[in-house]
C-alpha positions as CSV (number, residue, x, y, z in Angstrom):
1,M,13.7,-16.2,-2.8
2,A,15.3,-13.8,-5.4
3,A,14.7,-13.0,-9.2
4,K,17.7,-15.1,-10.9
5,P,19.7,-11.5,-12.4
6,P,19.7,-11.5,-16.1
7,P,24.0,-11.7,-17.3
8,D,25.1,-8.0,-18.0
9,A,27.8,-8.3,-20.8
10,A,28.3,-4.6,-20.3
11,A,29.3,-5.0,-17.0
12,V,32.5,-7.1,-17.3
13,A,33.8,-4.8,-20.0
14,S,37.1,-3.0,-19.1
15,P,37.0,0.1,-18.8
16,P,33.4,0.5,-18.3
17,P,31.7,4.5,-19.0
18,P,30.3,5.9,-16.6
19,P,26.3,4.4,-16.5
20,K,23.9,6.9,-18.1
21,E,21.3,7.6,-16.0
22,P,18.2,5.7,-17.1
23,E,15.2,7.9,-18.5
24,L,11.9,7.4,-17.4
25,P,9.5,7.2,-20.2
26,I,7.0,10.3,-20.2
27,T,4.0,10.9,-22.6
28,T,4.3,14.3,-24.0
29,A,0.7,15.3,-23.8
30,A,1.2,14.4,-19.8
31,T,4.6,16.8,-19.9
32,K,2.1,19.4,-21.1
33,T,-0.8,19.5,-18.8
34,R,1.0,18.5,-15.8
35,T,2.9,21.7,-15.5
36,K,-0.3,23.5,-15.1
37,T,-1.6,21.2,-12.4
38,K,-0.7,22.3,-9.0
39,K,1.4,18.9,-7.7
40,L,1.2,17.0,-4.1
41,T,3.0,18.7,-1.3
42,L,4.7,17.4,1.4
43,I,2.2,16.9,4.5
44,P,-0.8,15.6,2.2
45,L,1.7,13.3,0.7
46,I,2.3,12.0,4.2
47,F,-0.9,11.3,5.0
48,L,-1.4,9.6,1.8
49,I,1.8,7.5,2.8
50,Y,0.2,7.2,6.1
51,F,-3.4,6.1,4.3
52,E,-1.9,3.7,1.9
53,V,-0.5,1.5,5.0
54,A,-2.5,2.3,8.3
55,G,-5.1,4.3,8.2
56,G,-5.7,4.2,12.2
57,P,-5.2,1.6,14.7
58,Y,-8.5,-0.4,12.9
59,G,-7.6,-3.8,12.9
60,E,-4.8,-3.8,14.9
61,E,-6.7,-5.9,17.5
62,P,-6.6,-9.7,16.4
63,A,-2.5,-9.5,17.1
64,V,-3.7,-9.4,21.3
65,Q,-6.5,-12.3,20.2
66,A,-3.9,-14.1,18.4
67,A,-0.9,-14.1,21.2
68,G,-1.8,-11.7,24.1
69,P,-0.7,-8.1,24.9
70,L,3.1,-8.0,25.7
71,L,3.4,-9.9,22.2
72,A,1.3,-8.0,19.9
73,I,3.2,-5.0,21.5
74,I,6.8,-6.6,20.9
75,G,5.0,-7.3,17.4
76,F,4.2,-3.3,16.4
77,L,7.3,-2.3,18.3
78,V,9.7,-4.9,16.6
79,F,8.0,-5.4,12.9
80,P,8.5,-1.9,11.7
81,F,12.2,-2.3,12.1
82,I,11.8,-6.0,10.1
83,W,9.3,-4.9,7.5
84,S,8.2,-1.3,7.2
85,I,11.4,0.5,7.6
86,P,13.6,-1.6,5.0
87,E,10.5,-1.4,2.6
88,A,10.3,2.7,3.3
89,L,14.1,3.0,2.5
90,I,13.6,0.5,-0.5
91,T,10.9,3.2,-1.7
92,A,12.6,6.0,-0.9
93,E,15.8,5.3,-2.9
94,L,13.7,4.3,-5.8
95,S,11.4,6.5,-6.2
96,T,14.2,9.3,-5.8
97,A,16.0,7.7,-8.8
98,F,12.9,6.9,-10.9
99,P,11.1,10.3,-10.2
100,G,7.7,8.9,-12.3
101,N,4.3,7.4,-12.1
102,G,4.3,3.5,-12.1
103,G,6.9,3.1,-8.9
104,F,7.5,-0.5,-8.8
105,V,6.4,-1.5,-12.2
106,V,9.5,0.8,-13.6
107,W,11.9,-0.5,-11.2
108,A,11.1,-3.7,-12.5
109,D,11.0,-3.5,-15.9
110,R,14.2,-1.1,-15.8
111,A,15.9,-4.3,-13.8
112,F,14.7,-7.3,-15.6
113,G,12.9,-6.0,-18.4
114,P,9.0,-5.4,-19.8
115,F,8.3,-9.5,-18.6
116,F,8.5,-8.8,-14.9
117,G,7.5,-5.2,-15.1
118,S,4.2,-6.1,-16.6
119,L,4.7,-9.3,-13.9
120,M,5.2,-6.7,-11.0
121,G,2.2,-5.0,-12.9
122,T,-0.1,-8.1,-12.2
123,W,0.7,-8.9,-8.6
124,K,0.3,-5.1,-7.2
125,F,-2.6,-4.4,-9.4
126,L,-5.2,-7.4,-8.3
127,S,-3.4,-6.9,-5.0
128,G,-4.2,-3.1,-4.6
129,V,-8.0,-3.0,-6.2
130,I,-8.7,-6.4,-3.9
131,N,-7.8,-4.4,-1.1
132,I,-9.8,-1.3,-2.6
133,A,-12.9,-3.4,-2.7
134,A,-13.1,-3.9,1.4
135,F,-13.4,-0.6,1.9
136,P,-16.7,0.2,1.1
137,A,-17.8,-2.4,2.2
138,L,-16.4,-1.7,5.6
139,C,-17.6,1.6,5.7
140,I,-21.4,0.1,5.5
141,N,-20.9,-2.5,8.3
142,Y,-20.1,0.1,10.5
143,L,-23.1,2.2,9.4
144,K,-25.5,-0.8,9.7
145,R,-24.8,-0.3,13.6
146,I,-26.1,2.6,13.5
147,F,-29.0,2.3,10.7
148,P,-29.8,-0.9,10.5
149,I,-31.3,-1.0,7.1
150,F,-27.8,-1.4,5.6
151,G,-27.4,-4.9,7.3
152,S,-28.3,-6.9,4.0
153,G,-30.3,-6.9,0.6
154,L,-31.1,-4.1,-1.9
155,P,-30.4,-1.4,0.4
156,R,-26.8,-2.7,1.6
157,N,-25.9,-3.1,-2.2
158,L,-26.8,0.2,-3.2
159,A,-24.9,1.6,-0.7
160,I,-21.9,0.1,-1.6
161,L,-22.8,1.1,-5.2
162,I,-23.5,4.4,-4.3
163,S,-20.5,4.8,-2.0
164,T,-17.9,3.4,-4.5
165,V,-18.7,6.1,-7.2
166,A,-18.6,8.8,-5.2
167,L,-15.8,7.9,-3.3
168,A,-14.7,7.5,-7.0
169,F,-15.8,10.8,-8.6
170,L,-13.5,12.5,-5.4
171,N,-10.4,10.4,-6.6
172,F,-11.4,11.9,-10.2
173,T,-11.2,15.7,-9.2
174,G,-7.3,15.8,-8.7
175,L,-4.3,13.8,-6.3
176,T,-4.1,17.2,-5.0
177,I,-7.8,17.4,-3.1
178,V,-7.7,14.1,-2.3
179,G,-4.1,14.7,-0.3
180,Y,-5.6,17.4,1.6
181,V,-9.0,15.5,2.1
182,A,-6.7,12.9,3.6
183,V,-5.0,15.7,5.9
184,G,-8.5,16.2,7.3
185,L,-9.5,12.5,7.4
186,G,-6.6,11.4,9.3
187,I,-6.8,13.9,12.0
188,V,-10.7,13.6,12.8
189,S,-9.7,9.8,12.8
190,L,-7.2,10.0,15.0
191,A,-8.1,12.6,17.5
192,P,-10.4,9.9,19.2
193,F,-7.6,7.3,20.1
194,V,-5.5,10.3,21.3
195,L,-8.5,11.2,23.7
196,M,-9.2,8.0,25.0
197,S,-5.4,7.1,25.7
198,V,-4.8,10.2,27.8
199,I,-8.1,9.4,29.6
200,A,-6.9,5.9,29.9
201,I,-3.8,6.8,31.9
202,P,-5.2,6.8,35.6
203,Q,-6.8,3.5,34.6
204,I,-3.2,1.8,33.4
205,R,-1.9,-1.3,35.2
206,P,1.3,-1.9,33.6
207,H,1.3,-5.6,34.9
208,R,-1.6,-5.7,32.4
209,W,1.2,-5.4,29.6
210,I,3.6,-8.4,30.3
211,S,0.6,-10.8,30.3
212,L,0.8,-13.6,27.4
213,G,-2.4,-14.6,27.4
214,Q,-5.2,-16.6,28.9
215,K,-4.0,-20.0,30.2
216,G,-5.5,-22.3,28.5
217,V,-5.6,-20.0,24.7
218,K,-3.4,-21.4,22.2
219,K,-1.3,-19.0,20.1
220,D,-2.5,-18.2,16.5
221,W,0.7,-17.5,14.5
222,N,-0.9,-17.1,11.2
223,L,-3.1,-14.7,12.2
224,F,-0.7,-13.3,14.7
225,F,1.6,-12.9,11.9
226,N,-1.1,-11.7,9.2
227,T,-2.1,-9.3,11.6
228,L,0.8,-7.2,11.8
229,F,1.8,-7.8,7.7
230,W,-1.6,-6.4,7.0
231,N,-1.5,-3.5,9.3
232,L,2.3,-2.5,8.3
233,N,2.8,-2.8,4.8
234,F,2.2,-1.2,1.1
235,W,5.0,1.3,2.2
236,D,6.1,1.2,-1.5
237,N,2.6,1.7,-3.0
238,V,2.7,5.7,-2.7
239,S,5.9,5.1,-5.5
240,T,3.1,5.1,-8.4
241,L,2.7,8.7,-7.9
242,A,5.9,9.8,-7.4
243,G,5.4,12.0,-10.9
244,E,2.6,13.8,-9.2
245,V,4.8,15.3,-6.0
246,E,6.5,18.5,-6.1
247,N,10.2,18.0,-5.6
248,P,9.9,14.3,-5.4
249,K,13.2,13.9,-4.4
250,K,13.4,16.0,-1.5
251,S,9.8,15.1,-0.4
252,F,9.7,11.4,-0.5
253,P,12.6,10.4,2.2
254,L,10.9,12.7,4.2
255,G,7.8,12.0,3.7
256,L,8.3,8.2,4.3
257,L,10.6,9.1,7.4
258,C,7.2,11.1,9.1
259,A,5.0,8.4,7.9
260,V,6.3,5.7,9.3
261,I,6.9,7.4,13.1
262,F,3.7,8.9,12.5
263,T,2.2,5.4,11.8
264,C,4.2,3.3,14.3
265,L,3.0,5.5,17.1
266,G,-0.6,5.6,16.0
267,Y,-0.5,1.8,16.4
268,L,1.6,1.6,19.3
269,I,0.2,4.4,21.8
270,P,-3.7,3.2,21.6
271,L,-2.6,-0.1,22.3
272,I,-0.6,0.4,25.0
273,A,-2.9,2.2,26.7
274,V,-5.9,0.2,26.2
275,T,-3.9,-3.6,27.1
276,G,-2.8,-1.8,30.1
277,A,-6.3,-0.1,31.0
278,V,-9.1,-2.3,30.0
279,V,-9.3,-6.4,31.2
280,V,-11.6,-9.0,28.8
281,D,-11.9,-12.1,28.1
282,Q,-8.7,-12.7,25.2
283,S,-11.5,-13.7,22.6
284,K,-13.5,-10.2,22.5
285,W,-10.3,-8.6,21.0
286,E,-11.3,-8.9,17.6
287,A,-11.3,-6.0,14.9
288,G,-13.2,-3.4,15.9
289,F,-12.7,-3.9,19.3
290,M,-10.8,-0.1,20.0
291,A,-14.7,1.1,19.7
292,D,-15.8,-1.1,22.8
293,A,-13.1,0.1,25.1
294,A,-13.6,3.3,24.0
295,R,-16.6,2.8,25.7
296,T,-15.3,0.9,28.3
297,I,-12.8,4.0,29.7
298,S,-15.0,6.9,29.3
299,G,-18.4,6.0,27.4
300,D,-20.4,5.5,24.6
301,W,-19.9,9.2,23.3
302,L,-16.4,7.9,22.5
303,K,-17.2,4.9,21.1
304,Y,-19.3,6.9,18.8
305,W,-16.6,8.8,17.7
306,V,-14.3,5.8,17.2
307,E,-16.7,4.2,15.0
308,I,-17.5,7.4,12.9
309,G,-13.8,7.5,12.7
310,A,-13.2,4.0,11.4
311,V,-16.0,5.2,8.4
312,L,-13.4,7.9,8.1
313,S,-10.3,6.0,8.0
314,S,-12.1,3.8,5.3
315,I,-12.6,6.5,3.4
316,G,-9.2,7.8,3.6
317,L,-8.0,4.2,2.8
318,F,-9.9,4.0,-0.3
319,E,-8.9,7.2,-1.8
320,A,-5.1,6.3,-1.5
321,Q,-5.1,2.8,-2.9
322,L,-7.4,3.9,-5.9
323,S,-5.0,6.8,-6.5
324,S,-2.1,4.0,-6.6
325,C,-3.6,1.6,-9.0
326,A,-4.4,4.7,-11.2
327,Y,-1.6,6.1,-12.0
328,Q,-0.1,2.2,-11.5
329,V,-2.0,1.9,-14.8
330,L,-0.6,5.4,-16.0
331,G,2.4,4.4,-15.5
332,M,2.4,1.1,-17.6
333,A,0.8,3.4,-20.2
334,E,3.5,5.3,-20.1
335,L,6.1,2.4,-19.6
336,G,4.4,0.6,-23.4
337,L,2.9,-2.3,-21.4
338,L,-0.5,-1.0,-21.6
339,P,-2.4,0.3,-24.7
340,K,-2.0,4.3,-25.4
341,F,-5.5,4.7,-24.4
342,F,-4.9,4.0,-20.8
343,G,-2.4,6.5,-20.3
344,R,-5.7,8.9,-20.7
345,R,-6.0,12.3,-18.4
346,S,-8.8,14.5,-17.6
347,R,-8.7,17.9,-19.5
348,W,-10.2,18.9,-16.3
349,F,-8.6,17.8,-13.7
350,N,-5.2,15.9,-15.3
351,T,-5.8,12.8,-13.3
352,P,-5.7,9.7,-14.7
353,W,-10.1,8.7,-15.6
354,V,-9.3,5.3,-17.4
355,G,-7.1,3.9,-14.5
356,I,-9.4,5.5,-11.9
357,G,-12.5,3.9,-13.7
358,A,-10.8,0.7,-14.5
359,S,-9.7,0.0,-11.0
360,T,-13.1,0.9,-9.4
361,A,-14.8,-1.2,-11.9
362,I,-13.1,-4.6,-10.9
363,A,-13.2,-3.4,-7.1
364,L,-16.9,-2.5,-7.1
365,G,-17.3,-6.0,-8.8
366,M,-15.5,-7.8,-5.9
367,S,-17.5,-6.0,-3.5
368,Y,-19.7,-8.2,-3.9
369,L,-18.6,-11.1,-3.6
370,S,-17.3,-13.5,-0.2
371,Y,-13.9,-13.6,-0.6
372,T,-12.0,-14.7,2.1
373,D,-9.6,-16.8,-0.2
374,I,-9.1,-14.0,-2.2
375,V,-8.0,-11.6,0.3
376,S,-5.7,-14.3,1.6
377,S,-4.6,-14.6,-2.0
378,T,-4.0,-11.0,-2.3
379,N,-1.3,-11.2,0.7
380,F,0.4,-14.1,-1.5
381,L,0.0,-11.6,-4.8
382,Y,1.3,-9.0,-2.6
383,S,4.2,-11.2,-1.1
384,L,5.4,-12.2,-4.8
385,G,5.7,-8.6,-6.2
386,M,7.7,-7.5,-3.0
387,L,10.7,-10.2,-4.0
388,L,10.7,-9.0,-7.5
389,E,10.8,-5.5,-5.6
390,F,14.1,-6.5,-3.3
391,A,15.7,-8.3,-6.4
392,S,15.2,-4.9,-8.3
393,F,16.3,-2.7,-5.8
394,L,19.5,-4.9,-5.7
395,W,19.9,-5.8,-9.3
396,L,19.7,-1.6,-9.7
397,R,22.4,-1.3,-7.5
398,K,24.6,-4.1,-9.0
399,K,23.6,-2.7,-12.9
400,W,23.9,1.1,-12.5
401,P,26.5,1.9,-9.3
402,Q,26.5,5.4,-10.2
403,L,22.8,6.3,-10.9
404,K,22.2,9.8,-9.4
405,R,19.9,8.7,-6.5
406,P,19.0,12.0,-4.5
407,Y,18.4,9.4,-1.6
408,K,20.4,6.7,-1.1
409,V,20.1,3.6,1.4
410,P,23.8,4.2,3.2
411,L,24.9,0.4,3.2
412,P,27.0,-1.6,0.9
413,L,25.6,-3.8,-1.5
414,P,26.1,-7.3,0.7
415,A,24.7,-5.1,3.6
416,L,21.6,-4.5,1.6
417,V,21.1,-8.0,0.9
418,V,21.0,-8.6,4.2
419,L,18.8,-6.0,4.5
420,C,16.7,-7.1,1.7
421,V,16.6,-11.2,3.3
422,V,15.0,-10.6,6.4
423,P,11.7,-9.4,5.1
424,A,11.8,-12.0,2.1
425,G,12.2,-14.5,4.6
426,F,9.3,-13.6,6.5
427,L,7.2,-12.7,2.6
428,V,8.2,-16.6,2.3
429,Y,7.0,-17.4,5.6
430,I,3.3,-15.7,4.4
431,M,3.4,-17.5,1.1
432,A,4.0,-21.1,3.1
433,I,1.5,-20.9,5.5
434,A,-1.2,-20.3,2.4
435,T,-4.2,-22.4,1.6
436,K,-4.2,-24.7,-1.4
437,A,-7.3,-22.8,-2.5
438,V,-4.8,-19.3,-2.3
439,F,-2.4,-21.0,-4.2
440,M,-4.6,-22.1,-7.1
441,V,-6.5,-18.4,-6.8
442,S,-2.6,-16.8,-7.2
443,G,-1.5,-19.4,-9.9
444,V,-5.0,-18.8,-11.8
445,M,-4.6,-14.4,-11.7
446,T,-0.6,-15.1,-12.3
447,A,-1.1,-17.2,-15.2
448,A,-3.8,-14.5,-16.5
449,G,-0.8,-11.4,-15.8
450,I,1.7,-13.6,-18.1
451,G,-1.3,-14.4,-20.5
452,W,-2.1,-10.6,-20.4
453,F,1.6,-9.7,-20.9
454,L,1.9,-12.0,-24.5
455,L,-1.4,-10.7,-25.6
456,M,-0.5,-6.8,-25.4
457,K,3.0,-8.4,-27.3
458,L,0.9,-9.7,-29.9
459,C,-1.6,-6.9,-30.4
460,R,1.9,-4.8,-30.5
461,S,3.1,-6.6,-33.0
462,K,0.3,-6.3,-35.3
463,G,-0.7,-3.1,-34.7
464,W,-4.3,-4.4,-33.7
465,L,-3.5,-1.5,-30.5
466,E,-2.0,1.7,-29.8
467,F,1.1,1.7,-27.9
468,Q,3.7,4.8,-27.2
469,R,6.8,4.3,-24.7
470,V,8.5,8.1,-24.9
471,E,11.5,8.4,-23.1
472,R,12.3,11.7,-20.7
473,H,15.0,13.8,-21.4
474,E,14.8,16.6,-19.8
475,E,17.6,17.7,-17.3
476,E,17.2,16.1,-13.8
477,D,17.9,18.0,-10.7
478,S,20.8,17.8,-8.8
């Protein structure tokens, strides 16, 4: 499913002049203050990408429950080539071609115009803030095993409120701080899995890896593919931070490459170790089983470490996702898709405080809801956004073939179509198996996004709100 490209009259002119590189909108205020702010370097960038996507092997267990050890291992081996690598390659090319905040919103805007830029923003922002809502609740779910008081009622609600506000304040202090916090959280949360995998080596029996699951247990392909999808997507989220990265034209491709390798190994090594060393009923492989496996392999001390790591991982996921949503709001204001007010930055930390506040408020409201269908709708909305992203990538290659791309996927346009068609087919499958409730919720959210665009257009034409779309004319690095 690809968006139909609009006719491009300039493309048929003969002979065409060399296309001018599209200029990325950036506010003057942002340009003035940004030089005073320390930008994100390579190592923190790698860990932020890692937390945008994974945050550790927490949550990969249902793949074994759904289809058995062999297919789970094959899935985490093959799926990165079908999904993660194409998405990362596209992100690397477009983030270096348009190295400013907003990411995928900028790409859709440049390819198809403001309407599609706004629609992309709606789909990706809603999927992002719903994801954010899950992480404080997940932290409390792990903590209640140690402190049962957080199991329900007022203590649980207060814990979610306090943790959400505290984590949002950490984000407010600056992306550089968030990046180095992500490095620390990543190391501490992954350490128990490295240790568990080493301790498990003498207990591994290779024949367990080829098991297709217990006899009589029906394969749950819906759960299997959704587990792979949830654990290996969102590579493009970091693109909304491109304007805050030091030397993004070099840092982004290298950061994405390292993060892809890091993430895939982070899933595969513990999965191979545990499936080879532990024999349990297939139904036991629910989310959180890795902690029980750690106790079986080494004892309670390692189980507690894995559970603490899960809490720390949730914090890292929250910070990375909130940063992405906040800078997406900033980028949309710089594009003129949102009122100028949404692009305001803190005088103390130069962070987009309006974007952080708006994202946190929406996520906090959703964190108290039971939203199984809404979470599934997030998958649906994210899939819609990715289909538009693939279409934008291909159309920009056709529309501006001579656009300066510091990193360029080394394939001609027909091969790029194939590169996009395979993951696009998977997205269509994910959408096709959605329930009626998911179609309804996603349809309402999409209609609300279209209504928001029309409202902003009316406010701009009537002068009710102030908008600003300032083009950048500075020289780009070669």
